[in-house]
C-alpha positions as a printed Julia matrix, in Angstrom:
542×3 Matrix{Float64}:
   9.4   49.87   37.28
  12.73  49.06   39.14
  14.27  52.43   38.33
  11.23  54.34   39.52
  11.17  52.54   43.0
  15.34  53.41   43.06
  14.23  56.98   42.56
  11.55  56.79   45.19
  14.17  55.23   47.63
  16.18  58.35   46.73
  13.55  60.76   47.34
  13.3   59.08   50.99
  17.18  59.25   51.87
  16.92  62.64   51.11
  14.27  63.72   52.86
  15.51  61.48   56.25
  18.93  63.4    55.7
  17.37  67.08   55.5
  15.17  65.9    58.49
  16.08  67.04   62.09
  17.91  66.3    64.02
  20.74  66.49   61.79
  22.06  70.17   62.16
  21.87  72.62   59.32
  20.74  69.75   56.54
  17.45  70.94   55.97
  18.22  72.72   52.75
  18.69  69.27   51.48
  14.65  69.23   51.41
  14.52  72.21   48.68
  15.46  69.06   46.45
  14.26  66.27   48.21
  11.32  65.43   46.29
  12.76  65.88   42.61
  13.72  62.03   42.34
  10.57  61.1    43.14
   8.56  63.72   40.71
  10.81  62.22   38.09
   9.59  58.61   39.18
   5.81  59.77   38.75
   6.58  61.56   35.92
   8.05  58.39   34.03
   5.25  56.32   35.22
   2.92  59.0    33.66
   4.71  58.89   30.3
   5.37  55.38   29.91
   2.49  54.01   27.17
   3.25  50.29   28.33
   2.15  50.76   32.13
  -1.14  50.08   32.72
  -2.96  51.24   36.1
  -0.75  53.87   36.45
  -2.68  55.51   39.26
  -1.91  52.88   41.41
   1.45  52.9    40.36
   2.31  56.2    40.97
   0.25  55.71   44.51
   2.48  52.93   45.46
   5.7   54.69   44.22
   4.94  57.58   46.32
   4.11  55.77   49.27
   7.21  53.78   49.13
   8.67  57.15   49.81
   6.86  58.22   52.54
   6.58  55.07   54.46
  10.67  54.8    54.55
  10.78  58.55   55.41
   8.2   58.6    57.8
   9.54  55.14   59.78
  13.07  56.27   59.43
  12.31  59.54   61.1
   9.85  58.7    63.94
  11.05  54.79   64.79
  10.95  56.07   68.6
   7.24  56.49   68.52
   6.93  52.78   69.4
   9.35  53.1    72.48
   6.86  55.7    73.77
   3.69  53.75   73.44
   5.31  50.38   74.45
   5.94  52.3    77.78
   2.47  52.42   78.69
   0.81  49.51   77.25
   1.53  45.66   75.82
   3.89  45.63   72.81
   1.19  43.98   70.5
  -1.11  47.07   71.18
   1.8   49.56   70.9
   2.59  48.2    67.18
  -0.83  48.36   66.45
  -1.12  51.99   67.64
   2.07  52.76   66.17
   0.96  52.23   62.54
  -0.97  55.23   63.17
   1.75  57.82   62.76
   4.33  55.29   60.43
   1.08  54.26   57.77
  -1.47  56.75   58.24
   0.92  59.86   57.35
   2.2   58.11   54.58
  -1.12  57.25   53.0
  -2.24  60.45   53.19
   1.08  61.62   51.36
   0.83  59.16   48.68
  -3.22  59.87   48.16
  -1.58  63.5    47.22
   0.14  62.22   44.45
  -2.67  59.89   43.42
  -4.96  63.12   43.39
  -2.07  64.88   41.1
  -1.96  62.34   38.44
  -5.72  62.62   38.47
  -5.34  65.94   37.69
  -2.68  65.69   35.17
  -4.91  63.67   33.3
  -7.08  66.85   32.93
  -4.83  69.71   32.64
  -0.95  70.98   32.41
   2.12  69.94   34.2
   2.0   73.4    36.14
  -1.63  73.58   37.28
  -1.19  69.83   38.0
   1.97  70.64   40.07
   0.56  73.45   41.94
  -2.63  71.2    42.78
  -0.03  68.71   44.16
   1.27  71.13   46.48
  -2.29  72.28   47.48
  -3.14  68.66   48.24
  -0.2   68.16   50.22
  -0.77  71.08   52.39
  -4.54  69.89   53.37
  -3.02  66.64   54.14
  -1.07  68.7    56.62
  -3.94  70.22   57.81
  -6.27  67.42   58.02
  -3.27  65.42   60.15
  -3.14  68.25   62.38
  -6.99  68.69   62.69
  -8.49  65.39   63.01
  -8.83  62.68   66.06
  -5.81  60.83   64.97
  -3.69  64.14   64.35
   0.32  63.79   64.51
   1.62  66.71   62.22
   5.01  65.78   63.32
   6.09  65.55   59.93
   4.76  68.55   58.48
   7.09  69.71   56.15
   7.84  73.19   57.7
   8.91  71.76   60.69
  12.24  70.49   58.83
  13.8   73.82   59.13
  13.95  73.57   62.75
  17.76  72.4    62.38
  18.39  75.47   60.94
  16.37  78.18   62.24
  18.45  81.22   60.94
  17.1   80.66   57.67
  13.01  80.71   58.73
  13.2   83.76   60.71
  10.27  84.36   58.55
   8.04  82.07   59.99
   6.99  85.09   62.42
   4.89  85.99   59.29
   3.76  82.28   58.22
   4.48  80.0    60.45
   5.66  76.37   59.54
   3.29  76.26   56.27
   5.39  78.79   55.07
   8.27  76.2    55.08
   6.1   73.53   53.45
   5.05  76.18   50.29
   8.81  77.03   50.16
   9.88  73.3    49.9
   7.51  72.41   47.32
   7.7   75.4    45.25
  11.77  74.83   44.85
  11.06  71.07   44.21
   8.65  72.13   41.56
  11.05  74.74   39.82
  13.69  72.6    39.82
  11.73  69.74   38.26
  10.48  72.03   36.04
  14.02  72.76   34.73
  14.81  69.16   34.34
  11.64  68.82   32.3
  13.0   71.59   29.94
  16.51  69.8    29.82
  14.73  66.48   28.57
  12.72  68.27   26.29
   9.17  67.37   27.81
   7.94  70.71   28.98
   8.0   73.82   26.82
   5.59  75.96   28.46
   8.24  78.05   30.4
  11.98  78.83   29.39
  14.76  77.94   31.56
  15.92  81.28   32.06
  12.72  82.5    33.43
  12.72  79.09   35.65
  16.25  79.74   36.78
  15.21  83.38   37.71
  12.24  82.45   39.65
  14.24  79.67   41.72
  17.02  82.38   42.34
  14.28  85.02   43.7
  12.48  82.09   45.6
  15.63  80.41   47.38
  17.38  84.33   48.17
  15.03  86.34   49.17
  13.66  84.5    52.26
  16.87  83.13   52.89
  18.44  87.09   52.9
  15.57  88.49   54.83
  15.89  85.87   57.61
  19.42  86.26   57.99
  19.43  89.82   58.15
  16.35  89.42   60.74
  18.34  87.19   62.61
  21.65  89.52   62.97
  19.37  92.65   63.6
  16.78  91.1    65.57
  16.73  92.76   69.2
  14.35  91.6    72.26
  13.15  94.17   74.58
  14.24  94.5    77.71
  11.61  93.05   80.19
  13.28  90.68   82.61
  12.23  87.65   84.7
  14.25  85.2    86.37
  13.09  81.83   85.53
  14.25  78.24   86.51
  13.66  75.22   84.79
  13.84  71.73   86.38
  14.86  68.36   84.86
  14.28  65.93   88.0
  15.33  62.77   85.51
  13.36  60.54   87.5
  12.84  57.01   85.75
   9.23  57.1    83.95
   9.47  53.51   84.89
   9.92  54.21   88.32
   8.0   56.95   88.84
   4.67  55.42   89.13
   6.53  52.46   91.09
   9.36  52.3    93.54
  10.07  56.07   93.89
   7.56  57.56   96.28
   6.02  61.05   95.56
   7.68  62.37   98.64
  11.09  61.64   97.0
  10.05  63.06   93.83
   8.71  66.05   95.27
  11.97  66.3    97.32
  14.0   66.23   94.43
  12.22  68.8    92.74
  12.53  71.46   95.16
  16.41  70.68   96.38
  17.26  71.09   92.43
  14.9   74.35   92.26
  16.78  75.81   95.47
  20.8   74.87   93.82
  20.13  77.48   91.27
  17.12  80.07   92.4
  17.58  83.57   93.11
  15.84  85.69   95.55
  13.99  87.17   92.28
  13.05  83.85   90.68
   9.4   84.4    89.51
   8.44  80.9    88.3
   9.93  77.5    88.94
   8.96  75.16   86.06
   8.78  71.24   86.98
   7.69  68.76   84.04
   4.95  66.92   83.11
   3.3   64.52   85.85
   5.91  66.44   87.97
   3.47  66.27   91.11
   1.66  62.93   91.54
   0.39  60.39   93.93
  -1.42  57.1    93.94
  -4.51  57.81   92.89
  -4.16  61.41   91.54
  -5.15  64.66   92.96
  -8.65  65.67   93.26
  -8.51  69.51   91.82
 -11.31  70.64   94.52
  -9.3   68.91   97.36
  -5.63  69.75   96.34
  -5.17  72.65   99.09
  -5.88  70.22  101.8
  -3.02  68.14  100.62
   0.38  67.55  102.58
   1.9   68.48   98.95
   0.14  71.63   98.18
   1.64  72.69  101.86
   5.09  71.32  100.77
   4.7   73.85   97.69
   3.99  77.0    99.85
   6.47  75.97  102.4
   8.93  76.26   99.45
   7.84  79.22   98.09
   7.93  81.06  101.25
  11.73  82.04  100.49
  10.96  83.63   97.41
   8.41  86.87   97.48
   7.58  86.93   93.7
   7.76  83.21   92.95
   5.59  80.52   91.32
   5.23  77.01   90.69
   4.19  75.78   87.35
   4.07  71.9    87.05
   2.7   69.24   85.59
  -0.17  67.3    87.67
  -1.82  64.03   87.57
  -5.61  65.29   88.54
  -9.1   64.32   88.3
 -12.73  65.93   88.45
 -15.28  64.7    90.16
 -19.3   65.52   89.04
 -22.95  63.96   89.71
 -23.59  63.91   86.22
 -21.77  62.58   83.26
 -21.38  65.87   81.97
 -18.3   65.15   79.5
 -17.82  62.19   76.96
 -14.58  61.14   78.74
 -16.25  61.3    82.21
 -16.63  57.72   83.86
 -18.83  55.9    86.41
 -17.39  55.44   89.66
 -20.43  55.22   91.93
 -23.83  55.96   92.3
 -24.52  59.19   90.59
 -20.55  60.23   90.57
 -18.62  60.15   87.32
 -14.78  61.13   87.42
 -12.62  62.75   84.37
  -8.75  62.59   84.48
  -6.28  64.94   83.46
  -2.87  65.01   82.35
  -2.71  68.68   83.7
  -0.57  71.59   84.68
  -1.04  73.78   87.62
   0.26  77.09   88.97
   0.87  77.22   92.73
   1.5   80.71   94.57
   1.53  81.78   98.06
  -2.2   83.48   97.47
  -5.13  81.62   97.57
  -5.38  81.4    93.97
  -5.11  78.07   92.12
  -4.83  77.66   88.38
  -5.26  74.44   86.36
  -5.01  73.43   82.78
  -6.17  70.45   81.16
  -4.16  68.97   78.17
  -6.03  69.07   75.16
  -3.94  67.89   72.36
  -4.09  64.28   73.63
  -2.06  61.31   71.69
  -4.5   59.17   69.86
  -5.03  55.7    71.32
  -3.13  56.47   74.42
  -4.44  59.58   76.13
  -7.81  59.33   74.08
  -9.96  57.25   72.02
  -9.53  58.58   68.69
 -13.68  59.4    67.56
 -14.51  57.77   70.6
 -18.54  59.11   70.16
 -18.29  56.64   67.14
 -16.23  53.68   68.34
 -17.71  53.85   72.13
 -17.52  49.72   71.79
 -13.52  49.83   72.35
 -13.55  51.32   75.39
 -13.89  48.52   76.96
 -10.51  47.43   75.21
  -8.91  50.44   76.48
  -9.52  50.74   79.9
  -8.13  47.19   80.36
  -4.67  48.77   79.83
  -4.1   50.77   82.79
  -7.77  52.51   83.14
  -7.38  56.14   81.87
  -5.76  55.11   78.81
  -7.39  56.13   75.75
  -9.88  58.56   78.0
  -8.15  61.6    79.81
 -10.37  64.63   79.98
  -9.44  67.73   78.37
 -10.07  71.48   77.65
 -11.5   72.69   74.33
  -8.66  76.06   74.04
  -5.45  76.9    75.73
  -5.67  79.05   78.83
  -2.9   81.29   79.88
  -1.68  81.07   83.75
  -0.83  84.4    85.42
   1.22  85.07   88.19
   0.4   87.48   91.36
   2.36  90.1    89.39
   0.41  89.75   86.14
   2.78  88.23   84.17
   1.07  85.55   81.76
   2.72  81.8    80.95
   1.68  79.51   78.36
   1.46  76.11   79.91
   1.9   73.39   76.72
   2.11  70.23   77.73
   4.46  68.09   75.92
   2.91  67.02   72.39
   0.94  70.12   72.42
   4.01  72.05   71.46
   4.0   70.85   67.62
   1.12  72.72   67.06
   2.14  76.12   66.0
  -1.6   77.6    65.37
  -2.64  75.99   69.24
   0.4   78.21   70.79
  -0.26  81.09   68.72
  -3.77  81.34   70.85
  -1.59  81.0    74.19
  -0.07  84.06   73.14
  -3.27  85.92   71.67
  -4.77  85.61   75.29
  -1.88  87.31   76.91
   1.19  84.78   77.84
   4.42  86.52   77.55
   6.38  83.49   77.55
   5.89  80.04   76.74
   6.72  77.17   79.33
   6.86  73.77   77.7
   6.59  70.99   80.26
   7.16  67.39   78.72
   8.6   63.89   79.41
  10.27  62.34   76.98
  11.87  59.41   78.83
   9.83  57.23   77.24
  11.2   57.45   74.4
  14.62  56.55   75.41
  17.93  58.24   73.92
  16.77  58.57   70.17
  16.29  61.12   67.73
  12.47  61.73   68.97
  13.83  64.04   72.23
  16.11  66.14   69.86
  13.5   66.72   67.28
  11.16  67.8    70.05
  13.55  70.21   71.23
  14.32  71.47   67.8
  10.32  72.05   67.33
  10.23  74.4    70.08
  12.56  76.76   68.42
   9.89  77.28   65.86
   7.33  78.09   68.48
   9.89  81.21   69.43
  10.24  82.08   66.24
   6.6   82.32   65.27
   5.54  84.41   68.25
   8.54  85.77   69.44
   8.6   84.46   72.8
  11.27  82.95   75.05
  10.56  79.24   75.88
  11.22  77.57   78.64
  11.06  73.96   78.63
  11.31  71.67   81.4
  11.38  67.5    80.61
  11.63  65.26   83.39
  14.21  63.21   81.67
  15.51  66.06   79.52
  16.65  67.91   77.23
  15.3   70.68   79.31
  16.55  74.65   78.45
  15.63  77.84   77.32
  15.1   79.5    73.83
  15.17  83.1    72.98
  13.04  84.92   70.78
  15.12  83.91   67.52
  15.18  80.6    68.13
  18.69  79.99   69.78
  19.02  77.54   72.42
  20.7   79.62   75.29
  20.93  77.02   77.84
  20.05  72.98   77.53
  20.99  69.77   79.84
  22.15  66.88   79.14
  20.0   63.56   78.59
  19.47  61.28   81.21
  20.67  63.58   84.24
  19.44  65.7    87.03
  19.85  69.33   86.38
  18.12  72.72   87.18
  18.96  75.56   85.14
  18.28  79.53   85.91
  17.9   82.13   83.36
  17.14  85.71   82.89
  14.34  85.88   80.27
  12.41  88.74   78.18
   9.2   88.91   78.46
   6.97  90.09   75.63
   3.85  91.61   74.65
   3.86  92.05   70.95
   2.21  89.94   68.76
   3.31  88.7    65.59
   1.71  88.66   61.86
   1.48  84.62   62.81
   0.39  84.98   65.91
  -2.76  87.57   64.91
  -3.58  85.58   61.97
  -2.64  81.83   62.3
  -2.02  79.4    59.56
  -3.6   81.42   56.68
  -1.49  79.4    54.39
  -3.23  76.54   55.1
  -7.05  77.8    54.35
  -5.57  78.88   51.07
  -4.16  75.2    50.26
  -7.52  74.09   51.44
  -8.68  76.47   48.63
  -6.29  75.62   46.22
  -7.22  71.78   46.62
 -10.97  72.04   46.38
 -10.16  74.4    43.02
  -8.01  71.7    41.92
 -10.57  68.85   42.62
 -12.69  70.86   40.48
 -10.35  70.01   37.09
 -11.67  65.88   37.39
 -15.07  66.72   36.01
 -13.27  67.96   32.82
 -12.89  65.89   29.83
  -9.94  63.89   29.94
  -6.96  65.42   27.3
  -4.24  62.6    26.31
  -2.14  65.66   25.25
  -2.05  67.01   28.72
   0.78  64.3    29.41
   2.93  66.29   27.75
   2.27  70.22   28.44
């Protein structure tokens, strides 16, 4: 077993090396699973091993845990910033171990399928099981799709311009098909598999690698944006998140935002993008009463210098109800309930005021996973900050519209890693994507760089510009090809201005979403039907 664990370690290293933010390393992912597949095959074929399914699960789990932890070690930083370290360690286990558990389970199901059918069918079953894990991990209350395989190509976006058709699941399929074909070549060389001739496999592999990448490079080199300009400012105030709700007053924070905005603004600036929770005060803002606040008056005075100006900003807000109309509303008085929101708002000089409530909430930190089923744990979370584990949300995205009719997608932090969710904004008419975030909780780690890289995928999938405002950065602009046109440095106050091109065209991915994920789910369902077949030992050498 020692050799098998060494092979598992090699796969973990290759997966980590190919993962963002290491630039241009993602092609390594096309071979990264090969050592693990060999290790699993060695376990299957070893006649002396018992409990092979358990050994395969732990071997694949070793790869998954090391790869996940090495790539997203920064998660602990963000959680420990808002709650005690012992609670943060517990919650950090969700992304560190839960995703790894599901990855290892895909290999365990692959072994179960191998006992019933051929290697080739089982390998396609493995790919379907993996896709099913990725879809589950973006859909349930413990969602954390950060490690979806297709995200890995965000560090080499010139190769995946075809994401405008498939989204990130196209990358997952590409990686698995490449690894499977190379693994079949290995089996042929070792004379372990006679179902496909090496020449046939080589041709298939060459086509698999050359066709998508060639199309992508050509598309990248020839892509032209339709001219539809809009002047945008994005601001990085660099307000220490540990001081934001402490020694730095809300008035000081607002002045910083306005001064930075004015330093680069032009008379025709149409949007000022400010980061997550940029507008705050002790006790948060009542959305029904926001117009009567001094903050709102300051925003209107600021916008008077910009004829078509709009402020799109993060805001800590709440709503009051006379009944418990949502699961997250808490009783704060007799017949009085309160919902707190991590929200965004659009302010202009008209009487119109728009709010969006973050929907994709961080498990444990912003929402109680499976809250209805485990209500008994809510007192534990309320002990750490009141709203911890209990933010309200809205069920689907909504677009902010300026007075001139420009549609902006207000995407708050964590939401930007959901391709299908961001696509829903575009379906509703968003002409550019505004990502507002606060990456300062993570510290100067690779988390902030990965988060920026993933934004490039949203630009390609929907062919929309991305304006990104991060409180403690990195902020910047990304064009419709996924190129970072401007970006700020880490931990410096800054503001950038850019003329972007608005777009109204819908890509195939925007229209259809994650079709490949649904096909993967169907494939996994069909694969499980083989579990009911009678076992045939001879299938282990097919």
